[in-house]
SERO-4910 file (N, C-alpha, C, O; in steps of 0.05 Angstrom, whole numbers):
BEGIN
 pado doro    nc1    nc2    nc3   cac1   cac2   cac3    cc1    cc2    cc3    oc1    oc2    oc3
  Met    A    164     31    151    162      4    149    124      6    166    118     13    189
  Pro    A    108     -1    143     78     -1    155     75    -24    175     81    -48    170
  Tyr    A     65    -17    196     56    -45    224     42    -60    203     49    -84    204
  Pro    A     25    -56    185      9    -85    178     24   -107    166     17   -131    166
  Ser    A     50    -95    152     69   -106    135     82   -122    148     91   -143    138
  Met    A     84   -113    181    103   -134    202     87   -152    211     94   -161    233
  Ala    A     59   -164    198     45   -177    212     30   -202    191     22   -195    169
  His    A     27   -229    199     13   -248    185    -17   -230    176    -31   -219    192
  Pro    A    -20   -232    151    -39   -228    132    -69   -232    148    -76   -255    153
  Gly    A    -86   -209    158   -111   -214    162   -106   -218    199   -126   -221    213
  Thr    A    -81   -217    210    -79   -220    237    -67   -199    253    -61   -180    239
  Ser    A    -63   -197    276    -43   -179    287    -17   -194    295      2   -182    306
  Met    A    -16   -215    289      9   -234    302     37   -227    283     40   -231    259
  Leu    A     49   -221    294     70   -208    279     97   -232    275    104   -251    290
  Trp    A    108   -222    252    128   -244    238    152   -242    253    163   -221    259
  Thr    A    159   -270    257    182   -277    281    208   -293    258    204   -301    235
  Gly    A    227   -293    271    252   -310    256    256   -296    232    251   -272    230
  Gln    A    265   -313    212    271   -301    185    251   -281    170    259   -259    160
  Glu    A    227   -291    168    208   -271    158    212   -243    165    213   -223    151
  Arg    A    214   -246    193    219   -212    210    242   -207    192    237   -190    175
  Lys    A    266   -217    191    285   -206    176    283   -195    151    294   -175    143
  Glu    A    269   -208    138    264   -206    112    248   -191    109    250   -179     87
  Cys    A    226   -182    125    209   -161    123    227   -136    131    223   -116    118
  Leu    A    241   -135    146    254   -107    157    284   -106    142    303    -93    152
  Asn    A    287   -122    117    310   -119    104    309    -90     83    330    -83     71
  Pro    A    291    -77     81    289    -49     72    303    -25     89    313     -4     80
  Val    A    302    -33    113    307     -5    134    339     -9    133    355    -28    137
  Pro    A    340     24    126    371     28    132    384     24    152    378     33    174
  Arg    A    411      5    148    425     10    179    445     20    181    458     14    201
  Glu    A    455     36    164    479     52    167    483     80    180    504     92    183
  Gln    A    459     87    186    446    107    205    429    104    221    416     83    220
  Pro    A    426    117    236    405    114    261    370    117    249    360    130    230
  Val    A    360     99    267    329     96    253    314    104    279    318     98    303
  Ile    A    291    123    267    273    129    287    244    123    277    233    135    259
  Val    A    231     99    292    211     91    293    189    108    298    193    127    313
  Tyr    A    160    102    287    141    116    290    111    109    274    109    102    250
  Cys    A     95    113    286     65    114    274     52    137    271     62    160    274
  Asn    A     22    129    264     12    158    262      4    162    293     15    182    303
  Ser    A    -11    150    311    -19    158    332      1    153    355      5    171    372
  Gly    A     16    129    356     35    129    377     22     99    388     24     96    413
  Leu    A     14     86    380     -5     60    392     15     39    376     29     27    392
  Asn    A     17     34    357     42      8    341     60     12    348     72     -8    357
  Val    A     75     38    347    105     35    343    122     22    367    145     17    361
  Pro    A    116     16    390    124     -1    402    136    -29    392    159    -38    395
  Leu    A    117    -40    380    113    -65    363    137    -72    338    155    -88    336
  Val    A    126    -50    322    152    -40    307    184    -35    314    202    -40    298
  Gly    A    188    -23    344    212    -20    355    223    -43    360    246    -50    357
  Leu    A    204    -57    369    214    -81    381    215   -105    360    224   -126    370
  Ser    A    208   -108    336    213   -124    323    240   -117    303    256   -134    295
  Leu    A    243    -85    298    274    -81    292    293    -89    314    314    -96    305
  Leu    A    292    -89    338    308   -100    357    314   -122    353    338   -127    353
  Ala    A    294   -142    350    294   -164    355    309   -180    327    321   -201    329
  Ala    A    305   -164    304    317   -167    278    347   -161    279    362   -170    263
  Gly    A    353   -149    293    386   -140    300    389   -113    295    411   -105    299
  Gly    A    374   -100    288    372    -74    279    377    -53    302    380    -64    324
  Glu    A    380    -28    301    379     -9    323    359     20    318    360     35    298
  Gly    A    348     21    335    332     47    331    318     65    352    320     58    375
  Lys    A    310     79    349    294     99    375    265    100    370    259     99    346
  Val    A    243    101    390    219     99    383    214    133    394    222    143    415
  Tyr    A    196    147    371    182    173    376    149    162    378    133    156    360
  Asp    A    146    164    410    120    156    423     96    171    417     74    161    418
  Gly    A    101    202    407     90    222    400     67    206    380     45    201    389
  Gly    A     74    200    355     60    195    335     67    217    316     79    237    323
  Leu    A     56    212    285     55    226    266     44    247    270     58    268    270
  Glu    A     15    248    277      1    269    278      8    293    299      0    316    295
  Glu    A     23    285    322     28    307    341     57    320    332     65    341    341
  Trp    A     69    305    314     95    318    300     89    334    284     98    357    286
  Leu    A     67    324    259     56    354    247     43    371    257     37    386    239
  Ser    A     32    380    282     21    393    293     37    417    291     29    440    286
  Gly    A     56    411    296     84    433    306     88    447    281     93    434    261
  Arg    A     88    479    279     89    487    261    120    490    242    120    502    221
  His    A    139    480    252    158    483    239    175    452    243    200    450    238
  Ala    A    161    432    251    168    403    252    182    401    221    169    404    200
  Pro    A    205    396    224    212    383    192    205    356    186    203    337    200
  Val    A    198    361    150    184    335    149    193    331    118    185    348    101
  Glu    A    209    309    110    214    298     80    200    280     74    194    261     88
  His    A    192    284     51    171    268     36    187    251     21    209    259     14
  Arg    A    177    222     13    195    202     -3    173    203    -29    149    207    -28
  Thr    A    189    200    -53    179    198    -78    177    166    -81    161    159    -98
  Thr    A    189    146    -69    189    117    -73    183    102    -42    192    112    -21
  Pro    A    170     85    -42    161     73    -15    185     52    -13    199     41    -30
  Val    A    185     51     21    207     34     21    193      3     16    207    -17     15
***
């Protein structure tokens, strides 16, 4: 779930209440969720939004950039966006 999609358009103000729940509807709830971002800066906001919407997850604070720097880091590519 991209961080900008969790905010009011043109601002950094995150959705609240029902808008937040609707935004996070595509997030799977039947298995653990790991939230991350490219650099690790926005991920706490995504994680907190998930918790506030009643979801569970863990925050990977290293960022995707750090993860991909490892030679053997597993990566799964999606063919359809969430």
